[in-house]
C-alpha positions in Angstrom: 0.0 0.0 0.0 1.4 3.4 -1.0 2.3 5.8 1.8 0.4 9.0 2.2 2.3 12.3 2.4 1.6 12.5 6.1 2.9 9.0 6.7 6.1 9.8 4.7 6.7 13.0 6.8 6.1 11.3 10.2 8.3 8.3 9.3 11.2 10.6 8.2 11.0 13.0 11.1 10.3 10.5 13.9 9.4 6.9 13.4 12.2 6.0 10.9 14.6 8.8 11.6 17.9 7.6 10.1 20.0 8.7 13.1 17.7 7.5 15.8 17.0 4.0 14.5 19.6 3.2 11.9 22.6 5.3 13.1 23.4 6.2 9.5 25.5 9.1 8.2 27.0 10.0 11.6 30.2 11.4 10.0 28.5 14.8 9.8 27.4 14.4 13.5 31.0 14.0 14.5 32.6 16.5 12.1 30.5 19.7 11.9 28.3 19.9 15.0 30.9 21.6 17.2 29.6 24.9 15.9 26.0 25.7 14.9 26.8 27.8 11.9 28.8 24.9 10.3 25.9 22.6 11.1 23.3 24.9 9.4 25.3 25.0 6.2 25.8 21.2 6.2 22.1 20.8 6.9 21.2 23.0 3.9 23.5 20.9 1.7 22.0 17.7 2.9 18.3 18.7 2.5 19.0 20.2 -0.9 20.8 17.1 -2.1 18.4 14.5 -0.7 15.3 16.4 -2.0 16.5 16.9 -5.6 18.3 13.6 -5.9 15.2 11.7 -4.9 13.1 13.6 -7.3 15.4 13.3 -10.3 16.0 9.6 -9.8 12.3 8.9 -9.4 11.7 10.7 -12.7 14.2 8.5 -14.6 13.8 5.3 -12.6 12.0 3.4 -15.4 14.7 4.2 -17.9 17.8 3.2 -15.9 19.1 -0.4 -16.6 19.6 -2.4 -13.3 23.3 -2.9 -14.1 24.0 0.9 -14.0 21.5 1.8 -11.3 24.0 2.5 -8.5 26.5 4.5 -10.6 23.5 6.5 -11.9 22.5 7.3 -8.4 26.0 8.4 -7.4 26.3 10.6 -10.5 23.0 12.3 -9.7 24.0 12.9 -6.0 27.4 14.2 -7.1 25.9 16.8 -9.4 23.8 18.3 -6.5 26.7 18.1 -4.1 28.9 20.1 -6.5 26.1 22.7 -6.7 26.0 22.9 -2.9 29.8 23.2 -2.6 29.9 26.0 -5.1 27.0 27.9 -3.3 28.7 27.6 0.1 32.0 28.7 -1.4 30.4 31.8 -2.9 28.3 32.6 0.2 30.9 32.1 2.9 34.5 31.1 1.8 35.6 30.7 5.5 32.8 28.2 6.2 33.7 26.4 3.0 37.3 26.1 4.2 36.1 24.4 7.4 33.4 22.1 6.1 34.3 21.7 2.4 35.8 18.2 2.8 32.7 17.0 4.7 30.3 18.4 2.1 31.9 16.1 -0.4 31.1 13.1 1.8 27.4 13.7 1.1 28.0 11.8 -2.1 28.5 8.6 -0.2 26.2 9.3 2.7 24.2 6.2 3.5 21.0 8.2 4.0 21.0 9.8 0.6 21.9 6.7 -1.4 19.6 4.6 0.8 16.6 6.8 0.0 17.3 6.7 -3.8 17.5 2.9 -3.7 14.7 2.1 -1.2 12.2 4.9 -2.0 12.8 7.0 -5.1 13.4 3.9 -7.2 10.0 2.6 -6.4 7.7 5.6 -6.1 6.4 8.5 -8.1 8.4 11.8 -8.3 6.0 13.9 -6.1 6.1 11.6 -3.1 9.8 10.9 -3.6 10.5 14.7 -3.5 8.6 14.9 -0.2 10.5 11.9 1.2 13.9 13.3 0.3 13.0 16.6 1.8 11.6 15.1 5.1 14.6 12.7 5.4 17.0 15.6 5.1 15.0 17.7 7.6 14.8 14.7 10.0 18.6 14.3 9.9 19.2 18.0 10.1 17.0 18.3 13.2 19.3 16.0 15.2 22.4 17.7 14.0 21.0 21.1 15.1 20.0 19.8 18.5 23.5 18.4 19.1 25.2 21.6 17.8 23.0 23.7 20.1 24.5 21.8 23.1 28.1 21.3 21.9 28.9 24.9 20.9 27.7 26.6 24.2 29.3 23.9 26.4 32.5 23.8 24.4 33.1 27.4 23.2 30.7 29.4 25.4 29.1 30.8 22.2 26.0 30.3 20.0 26.4 31.1 16.3 29.7 32.5 17.2 28.3 35.1 19.7 29.6 34.9 23.3 27.1 33.9 25.9 26.9 36.0 29.1 27.9 33.0 31.3 31.2 32.8 29.4 32.4 36.1 30.7 31.1 35.6 34.2 31.8 32.0 35.4 31.6 29.4 32.7 34.6 27.3 31.9 34.5 25.7 28.5 34.3 21.9 28.2 36.9 21.3 25.6 35.8 17.7 25.2 32.4 18.8 23.8 34.0 20.3 20.7 36.0 17.1 20.1 34.9 13.8 18.6 34.1 12.2 22.0 31.7 15.0 22.8 29.8 14.3 19.5 29.6 10.6 20.4 28.3 11.4 23.9 25.6 13.8 22.6 24.6 11.4 19.8 24.2 8.6 22.3 22.1 10.8 24.7 19.8 12.1 22.0 19.3 8.6 20.5 18.6 7.1 24.0 16.0 9.8 24.8 14.3 9.4 21.4 14.2 5.6 21.5 12.8 5.8 25.1 10.0 8.1 24.0 9.2 5.8 21.1 9.1 2.8 23.4 6.7 4.5 25.8 4.5 5.5 22.9 4.3 1.8 21.7 3.9 0.2 25.1 0.1 0.8 25.6 -0.6 -0.6 22.1 1.4 -3.7 22.8 -0.3 -4.2 26.2 -3.8 -3.8 24.7 -3.0 -6.3 21.9 -1.8 -8.9 24.4 -4.9 -8.5 26.5 -7.2 -9.0 23.6 -5.4 -12.2 22.5 
């Protein structure tokens, strides 16, 4: 049965969030979430790429021979990643210097390739466009949450602006802007999300067992 737009959005943002339940594409989580501005640029690139890659591959899916399906997907993704990289370089060369190498990794990001293979290759362009957009937003949502914790704790800033506590009493936690800090935050966010999902599903399970 085909999914409705509402189901696609809910699955991407919550029930099947690629970080919560599949732990995919965490290179970005470790690399760019030490500062919120870097994260926002990376999120823009990911949403742009997932949305348009899904849509384009869905448009041509019936014309792509199976033997070249994967290479076609990679080429489509690469085109949009190149566009993103050029845009970031024009808009903010300093940010591009920092996150440029990681933007290129979007080409091989499991989330982007996985959606092309699992969804866009089997569904119509309109719903594939929505799926790509929602998957990108769902992924970005987690990155932004992590960045909003790591930057204040690690640098005492938010979007590069010093927080009042930094000048008064706060001592920066250097570990929060290093890779271990990203692992800790990812684990905490995933634990909280899975716990919430488990509590949501528990009444349903109990009711079903009682009926049987």
